[in-house]
C-alpha positions as CSV (number, residue, x, y, z in Angstrom):
1,M,25.4,-48.5,-66.5
2,K,27.8,-46.6,-64.3
3,A,27.3,-43.7,-66.5
4,K,23.5,-43.5,-66.1
5,I,24.1,-43.7,-62.2
6,N,26.7,-40.9,-62.4
7,R,24.3,-38.7,-64.7
8,F,21.5,-39.2,-62.0
9,A,23.7,-38.2,-59.1
10,I,24.8,-35.0,-60.8
11,F,21.4,-34.2,-62.0
12,F,20.0,-34.9,-58.2
13,F,22.8,-32.8,-56.7
14,I,22.0,-29.6,-59.1
15,S,18.3,-30.0,-58.2
16,V,18.9,-29.9,-54.6
17,L,21.2,-26.9,-55.0
18,M,18.7,-25.0,-57.2
19,I,15.9,-25.6,-54.5
20,S,18.3,-24.6,-51.6
21,C,19.3,-21.3,-53.5
22,A,15.2,-20.7,-54.4
23,S,14.5,-21.2,-50.4
24,E,17.1,-18.7,-49.3
25,E,15.7,-16.2,-51.7
26,N,12.4,-16.8,-50.1
27,L,13.4,-16.1,-46.7
28,S,12.1,-13.0,-45.1
29,S,14.3,-10.0,-44.0
30,E,11.9,-8.2,-41.9
31,N,13.6,-7.6,-38.4
32,A,11.5,-4.5,-37.2
33,I,9.9,-4.1,-33.8
34,Q,6.2,-3.5,-34.5
35,F,4.7,-2.9,-31.2
36,F,6.1,-2.0,-27.9
37,S,4.4,-1.8,-24.4
38,I,4.7,-2.3,-20.6
39,T,2.2,-3.4,-18.4
40,K,1.9,-3.0,-14.5
41,A,-0.9,-4.5,-12.6
42,S,-3.8,-3.3,-14.7
43,V,-2.1,-0.3,-16.3
44,I,-0.8,-0.7,-20.0
45,K,1.5,2.0,-21.3
46,E,2.2,2.0,-25.3
47,F,5.6,3.5,-26.7
48,S,6.2,4.8,-30.4
49,I,9.1,3.3,-32.1
50,K,11.2,5.6,-34.0
51,D,14.0,4.4,-36.4
52,N,16.3,2.3,-33.8
53,S,15.1,3.3,-30.6
54,I,12.2,3.3,-28.2
55,T,11.9,6.1,-25.9
56,G,9.5,7.5,-23.2
57,I,8.9,8.8,-19.7
58,V,6.2,7.4,-17.3
59,E,4.5,9.1,-14.4
60,S,6.5,9.1,-11.2
61,T,3.8,6.7,-9.8
62,F,4.5,4.0,-12.2
63,E,7.1,2.0,-11.0
64,L,9.4,0.5,-13.5
65,N,9.7,-2.9,-11.7
66,D,7.5,-6.0,-11.4
67,I,6.5,-5.2,-15.1
68,N,5.5,-7.3,-18.3
69,L,6.7,-6.2,-21.5
70,K,4.8,-6.8,-24.8
71,V,6.7,-6.8,-28.2
72,L,5.7,-7.8,-31.6
73,I,8.1,-8.8,-34.5
74,P,7.6,-10.2,-37.8
75,E,6.5,-13.8,-38.1
76,G,9.7,-16.2,-38.2
77,A,11.8,-13.5,-36.8
78,T,13.6,-13.7,-33.1
79,I,14.4,-11.3,-30.7
80,S,17.0,-11.3,-28.0
81,P,17.0,-11.1,-25.0
82,D,13.5,-12.6,-24.7
83,P,11.1,-10.0,-23.4
84,A,9.1,-12.4,-21.2
85,T,12.3,-12.4,-19.0
86,I,12.7,-8.6,-18.5
87,K,10.6,-7.5,-15.3
88,S,12.4,-4.1,-14.4
89,I,14.1,-1.3,-16.4
90,N,16.7,0.5,-14.7
91,G,18.6,1.8,-17.5
92,P,18.8,1.8,-21.3
93,L,18.2,-2.0,-22.9
94,V,19.1,-3.4,-26.2
95,F,17.1,-5.8,-28.2
96,V,18.4,-7.5,-31.4
97,V,15.7,-8.6,-33.8
98,T,17.0,-11.4,-36.2
99,A,14.9,-12.0,-39.3
100,Q,14.5,-15.4,-41.2
101,N,17.3,-14.7,-43.4
102,G,19.6,-13.9,-40.5
103,E,19.9,-10.1,-41.1
104,T,19.8,-8.3,-37.7
105,K,18.6,-5.1,-36.3
106,S,19.3,-3.5,-32.8
107,Y,16.7,-1.4,-31.0
108,T,17.8,0.7,-28.1
109,V,14.9,1.0,-25.2
110,D,15.3,3.9,-22.9
111,I,12.1,4.6,-20.8
112,K,12.4,6.4,-17.6
113,R,10.3,7.4,-14.7
114,E,9.5,11.0,-14.0
115,P,11.1,12.3,-10.6
116,S,8.7,12.2,-7.9
117,I,7.8,15.8,-6.7
118,D,6.4,14.5,-3.2
119,N,8.3,15.9,0.0
120,F,6.2,15.0,2.6
121,I,6.5,13.7,6.0
122,L,3.7,11.2,6.2
123,E,4.1,9.9,9.8
124,L,5.9,11.2,12.9
125,N,6.0,8.0,15.6
126,I,7.1,8.6,19.2
127,N,8.3,5.3,20.8
128,T,8.1,5.5,24.4
129,P,8.5,2.6,26.9
130,N,4.4,2.2,27.4
131,L,3.1,3.7,24.2
132,L,3.5,4.4,20.5
133,L,2.4,7.9,19.7
134,K,1.7,9.4,16.4
135,G,2.2,13.1,15.8
136,D,-0.5,15.5,14.3
137,I,0.7,16.7,11.1
138,D,-0.6,20.2,9.5
139,S,0.6,19.6,5.9
140,Q,-0.5,23.2,5.1
141,T,1.9,24.8,7.6
142,G,4.4,21.9,7.9
143,I,4.0,22.1,11.9
144,I,4.0,18.6,13.6
145,T,2.5,18.6,17.2
146,K,2.0,16.2,20.1
147,R,1.5,16.4,23.8
148,L,3.1,13.6,25.8
149,P,2.4,12.3,28.9
150,E,4.9,14.0,31.7
151,S,6.6,10.5,32.3
152,N,8.5,11.0,29.0
153,D,11.8,13.0,28.9
154,L,11.5,15.6,26.0
155,K,15.3,15.7,26.0
156,N,15.6,11.9,25.2
157,L,13.0,10.5,22.8
158,N,12.9,8.0,20.3
159,V,11.3,9.6,17.0
160,E,10.8,7.8,13.7
161,L,9.7,9.6,10.5
162,K,8.1,8.1,7.5
163,L,8.4,10.1,4.1
164,S,7.3,10.1,0.8
165,K,8.8,7.7,-1.4
166,Y,12.4,8.8,-2.8
167,A,12.2,11.8,-0.6
168,T,15.4,12.7,1.6
169,I,15.6,14.6,5.1
170,T,18.1,16.6,7.0
171,P,19.3,16.4,9.4
172,D,18.8,12.7,10.1
173,P,16.3,12.1,12.6
174,K,18.0,9.3,14.1
175,T,20.5,11.7,15.3
176,I,17.9,13.8,17.1
177,K,16.9,12.9,20.7
178,D,16.1,16.4,22.2
179,Y,12.7,17.7,21.3
180,S,12.3,20.1,24.6
181,S,12.3,22.9,21.9
182,P,10.9,22.9,18.5
183,V,13.1,20.9,15.6
184,S,13.2,21.7,12.0
185,F,13.5,19.2,9.2
186,T,13.8,19.8,5.6
187,V,12.6,17.0,3.2
188,K,13.6,17.2,-0.3
189,S,11.9,15.4,-3.3
190,E,13.3,13.1,-5.9
191,S,12.8,16.2,-8.0
192,G,14.7,18.5,-5.8
193,A,11.8,20.3,-4.5
194,E,12.2,21.3,-0.5
195,K,9.6,21.5,2.1
196,V,10.4,22.7,6.1
197,Y,8.8,20.9,8.8
198,E,8.8,22.2,12.4
199,V,8.1,19.4,15.1
200,K,6.9,20.8,18.3
201,L,6.3,18.6,21.2
202,Q,5.2,19.2,24.8
203,H,4.1,17.7,28.0
204,M,0.3,16.8,29.0
205,D,0.2,19.4,31.6
206,A,-3.3,20.6,31.7
207,Y,-5.4,19.3,34.5
208,I,-9.0,18.6,33.9
209,S,-11.8,17.1,35.8
210,R,-15.1,16.0,34.5
211,S,-18.0,15.0,36.7
212,C,-21.3,13.3,35.8
213,S,-23.4,13.9,39.1
214,E,-26.9,14.4,37.8
215,A,-28.6,11.1,39.4
216,N,-32.4,10.1,39.1
217,S,-32.1,6.4,39.2
218,W,-30.2,3.7,41.3
219,K,-29.3,0.1,40.1
220,W,-28.6,-2.7,42.5
221,F,-24.8,-2.9,43.2
222,G,-23.2,-5.6,45.2
223,G,-24.3,-8.9,46.8
224,D,-27.8,-10.1,47.9
225,D,-28.9,-11.6,51.2
226,R,-32.6,-12.2,50.5
227,P,-34.1,-15.5,51.2
228,N,-37.2,-15.0,49.1
229,A,-36.2,-13.1,46.0
230,P,-37.6,-14.6,42.7
231,D,-34.9,-17.3,41.1
232,I,-32.4,-16.1,43.3
233,L,-30.6,-17.9,46.4
234,P,-29.2,-15.7,49.2
235,Y,-25.5,-15.0,49.1
236,D,-25.4,-16.3,45.4
237,R,-25.3,-13.6,43.1
238,N,-23.1,-10.4,42.8
239,V,-24.1,-7.2,40.7
240,G,-21.5,-5.1,39.1
241,T,-21.6,-2.0,36.9
242,G,-20.1,-0.4,33.9
243,Q,-19.6,2.8,31.8
244,I,-18.4,3.6,28.5
245,V,-15.9,6.6,28.5
246,I,-14.9,8.8,25.3
247,V,-12.8,11.7,25.8
248,D,-12.3,14.6,23.6
249,K,-8.9,15.2,23.9
250,N,-6.0,12.8,24.6
251,L,-5.9,12.3,28.3
252,V,-3.4,10.7,30.7
253,P,-6.1,9.7,33.8
254,S,-4.9,10.0,37.3
255,S,-8.2,9.2,39.1
256,F,-11.6,7.4,38.2
257,S,-14.4,7.8,40.5
258,I,-17.8,5.8,40.7
259,H,-20.9,6.9,42.8
260,L,-23.0,4.9,45.2
261,S,-26.0,6.5,46.5
262,D,-25.6,5.0,50.1
263,G,-23.2,2.7,52.2
264,F,-23.2,-1.3,51.8
265,S,-25.7,-2.8,54.1
266,Y,-27.9,-6.0,54.4
267,Y,-31.2,-5.7,52.3
268,T,-33.2,-7.9,54.7
269,T,-32.1,-6.1,58.0
270,K,-31.2,-2.6,56.5
271,Q,-28.3,-2.9,58.9
272,H,-25.1,-1.2,57.7
273,Y,-22.1,-3.5,57.3
274,N,-19.7,-1.2,59.0
275,L,-16.5,-3.0,57.7
276,P,-14.3,-1.9,54.8
277,V,-15.0,-3.4,51.5
278,T,-12.8,-3.8,48.4
279,L,-14.1,-2.7,44.9
280,K,-12.4,-3.8,41.7
281,L,-12.0,-1.7,38.5
282,I,-11.3,-3.1,34.9
283,I,-10.6,-1.2,31.9
284,K,-10.9,-2.2,28.5
285,D,-10.2,-0.5,25.0
286,E,-12.4,-0.8,21.7
287,K,-10.7,-3.8,20.7
288,R,-11.8,-5.4,24.1
289,N,-8.2,-5.9,25.2
290,T,-7.7,-5.2,29.0
291,L,-5.6,-2.0,29.5
292,A,-5.5,-2.0,33.3
293,Q,-7.0,-3.4,36.6
294,T,-7.0,-1.9,40.1
295,T,-8.5,-2.2,43.3
296,T,-9.8,0.4,46.1
297,E,-10.7,0.1,49.8
298,V,-13.9,1.6,50.7
299,S,-14.3,2.5,54.4
300,G,-16.7,1.0,56.7
301,Q,-17.9,4.4,57.6
302,F,-18.9,5.3,53.8
303,Y,-22.5,6.2,53.5
304,G,-22.8,7.2,49.8
305,G,-20.9,9.4,47.3
306,F,-18.1,9.1,44.9
307,I,-15.4,6.4,45.4
308,P,-12.0,6.9,43.6
309,F,-9.6,4.5,41.9
310,D,-6.1,6.0,41.8
311,L,-4.9,5.4,38.2
312,Q,-1.6,7.3,38.4
313,K,0.5,4.3,38.5
314,L,-1.0,2.5,35.5
315,N,0.5,4.4,32.7
316,L,-2.8,4.8,31.0
317,Y,-3.3,7.0,28.0
318,L,-7.0,7.5,26.7
319,E,-7.0,8.6,22.9
320,A,-9.7,11.3,21.9
321,G,-12.8,9.9,20.2
322,K,-12.0,6.1,21.0
323,V,-14.4,3.9,23.2
324,Y,-13.2,2.7,26.5
325,S,-15.1,0.4,28.9
326,F,-14.8,0.7,32.5
327,Y,-16.3,-1.9,34.7
328,W,-16.6,-2.1,38.6
329,Y,-17.8,-4.5,41.1
330,L,-17.6,-5.4,45.0
331,V,-15.0,-8.2,45.7
332,D,-16.6,-11.2,47.1
333,G,-19.9,-9.4,46.8
334,E,-21.7,-12.9,46.7
335,K,-20.5,-14.1,49.9
336,L,-20.9,-10.8,51.8
337,G,-24.4,-10.5,50.7
338,I,-24.3,-6.6,50.9
339,E,-25.5,-4.1,48.3
340,A,-25.7,-0.3,47.7
341,G,-27.1,1.6,44.7
342,S,-25.2,2.5,41.5
343,S,-26.3,6.1,40.6
344,A,-27.2,7.0,37.2
345,N,-29.0,9.3,35.0
346,R,-31.6,7.6,32.7
347,F,-32.5,10.8,30.7
348,D,-31.1,11.3,27.0
349,G,-28.3,13.7,26.4
350,S,-25.1,14.0,24.6
351,G,-21.4,14.4,25.5
352,F,-19.0,12.8,28.0
353,C,-21.8,11.9,30.7
354,F,-24.3,10.3,28.1
355,N,-22.6,7.3,26.9
356,S,-23.9,3.8,27.4
357,G,-23.7,1.8,30.6
358,Y,-23.4,-1.9,31.7
359,S,-24.9,-4.2,34.1
360,G,-23.2,-7.4,35.4
361,Q,-24.5,-10.4,37.4
362,S,-22.5,-13.4,38.3
363,R,-23.8,-16.5,40.3
364,I,-21.9,-18.7,42.5
365,S,-24.5,-21.6,42.0
366,I,-23.8,-21.6,38.2
367,N,-20.0,-20.9,38.6
368,T,-20.0,-17.4,36.9
369,T,-17.8,-14.6,37.7
370,L,-17.8,-10.7,37.0
371,E,-14.1,-11.0,35.9
372,D,-15.5,-12.8,32.7
373,L,-16.4,-9.5,30.8
374,E,-16.8,-11.1,27.3
375,N,-19.7,-13.6,28.7
376,S,-23.1,-12.0,27.3
377,H,-24.7,-14.0,30.1
378,V,-22.7,-12.1,32.7
379,W,-22.4,-8.4,31.2
380,F,-24.8,-6.8,29.1
381,E,-25.3,-3.3,27.9
382,H,-27.5,-0.7,30.2
383,E,-29.6,2.0,29.0
384,W,-28.8,4.3,31.9
385,H,-25.6,6.7,32.2
386,F,-23.8,5.9,35.4
387,N,-22.4,8.8,37.6
388,I,-18.7,9.1,37.2
389,E,-15.8,11.4,37.8
390,L,-12.4,11.5,35.7
391,E,-9.7,13.4,36.3
392,G,-6.2,13.4,34.7
393,K,-4.0,15.9,32.3
394,E,-4.2,16.4,28.7
């Protein structure tokens, strides 16, 4: 009996050994990388495989970070490191592919980005106490210009430059404060190409004055003392005026004037008020942010003409081509009950004097105020072009 058991055990051992040897003989020895690509966003770059290396150069704009690798290997083989863990290529990489039978093969991946040839100054920003000003860059000549308000010291400016990626600049802009005379910078690309820029900053010292004085229409301005006006109580409403202002060159305004056809008086008696009154001016930018507010006093002996608002202390800077809204009204006009006429041109035209106007009306009885410039029931666009004057330096 024991002999039979021993013969069976020997037979079983030999069978297992033979099967194991046969299995090892059938294991694949394939350990080649069959396909290699890099994907960044929606762009896919494929690379050829030669012997034990994968090489290539990508465009300078194809950054080798935030990438995904796709590597195909034979079925049953393994690769180390796992390509899914590689998100950037900063130098040569080595991948080891292991076949089913344990044989290994190493691949060196050496993919580089082409050096950038860009050597541009993209932005020149001047940080002043009140403004952030951008220089005007002529990429053809390399000349950068800007005219600054006279309140800024050209010998002590905070200037920041933005360059093409990978580019360098000399001298270091952080070390330059004096721009009272032209300053030259050399920008070198990653590839070594150089470009010279010259920064020329000047003061806004050219005085200008623009006047819109052609009048053929007059709009109610101020309070209202009429006891029998339709739907209006006496001493209840106040009517304001506004005008869009667009300048063709950057401007530091010093004075803004509005025109009234006559002095303030009571409508019912035609009696002149003969006492000083206060007008208020509010200025908003194209994003409807309030830039400034100021007032001016009008003499009791005023009988019509332009009324100036002094803007010199408001540090205003009007950019060319942008929309600015100027609104003005009689302070306490409801209670005073006196009125005048806003002069306007109702004909079509183009340029500074032919932008849209505004009209506003507040009522004590419904608790509205001309300060509420965003209330469409208080202020609305008016088709006339109101007479204004603007002075300043550009």
